[in-house]
C-alpha positions, -999 to +999 in steps of 0.1 A: -132-576-004-121-586-039-139-619-036-171-601-027-169-579-058-160-609-080-190-628-065-213-598-071-202-595-107-206-632-114-241-632-098-251-601-116-239-616-149-258-648-143-289-629-134-287-611-168-284-645-185-315-659-169-335-627-173-326-618-208-362-614-219-369-584-197-382-555-216-394-576-246-431-579-253-448-611-262-468-617-293-502-632-289-503-665-308-537-657-323-524-626-340-490-639-349-502-661-378-489-650-412-515-640-438-507-651-473-514-626-500-508-628-537-480-610-554-505-588-572-522-578-539-487-569-525-478-549-556-511-530-554-506-521-518-470-511-525-482-488-553-508-472-531-482-465-504-456-452-529-483-429-544-491-414-510-455-411-499-444-394-531-473-370-532-477-360-495-495-328-501-515-336-532-525-372-530-561-383-535-576-414-518-571-443-541-580-480-540-563-504-564-578-539-568-568-566-594-599-584-606-589-617-622-624-630-628-644-599-635-665-600-603-662-562-597-678-554-630-709-574-619-709-565-582-703-528-583-727-505-599-715-489-632-736-467-655-729-492-684-718-528-687-681-529-678-658-559-681-633-558-653-619-593-659-580-594-657-579-556-651-569-533-623-599-514-609-589-480-596-612-460-574-602-424-570-619-403-543-616-365-541-605-360-505-589-326-514-617-310-534-596-312-566-626-322-586-650-300-567-672-275-587-660-286-621-681-299-649-679-311-685-646-310-703-627-295-674-638-324-652-628-350-678-593-333-681-590-335-643-599-372-644-571-377-670-546-359-650-553-378-618-554-412-634-521-406-652-505-398-619-518-430-603-509-450-634-473-439-631-471-460-599-486-491-615-472-490-651-446-516-642-476-540-634-500-530-662-490-532-699-514-505-711-536-479-694-562-484-721-566-521-718-555-530-682-571-502-662-607-494-653-613-464-630-640-446-612-639-411-599-659-400-568-666-366-552-658-360-516-691-374-505-686-406-525-709-395-553-698-410-586-686-384-610-671-404-639-653-434-651-625-445-674-629-476-696-611-488-727-591-456-731-620-432-728-631-409-700-669-405-693-690-385-670-712-407-649-745-394-663-737-403-699 
């Protein structure tokens, strides 16, 4: 009887050795390739996630992009000529109606408040908000409301 129990334990132990992969999924080789991103792209994504995680009830939709060559100033529509070269382009979309039904000076103050919050998450990357940041502000329906360039806030129509 003892020999049968010993044999059962040995066989059971061996079966676990040979079938150690049971319960583990396989990774498709096509999807398992690593994608290389620049350190700046990583830091931008990290800043976006930190902004959302630290403002769970009040965050706006943001998009942070570093533009080393100034392509975004040429590709994206701006009301005036904007140089985005070697700057962080920040798009802020009003998904919580924070900017809704405001105009003039009140809207510009809201832009300033929102951009200062976002900047607090990227100030370790940028040296100055006035020289390293270009921002656009959108309403809930992706209608451009205003922009920030060279330290000044502007309404889109100006």
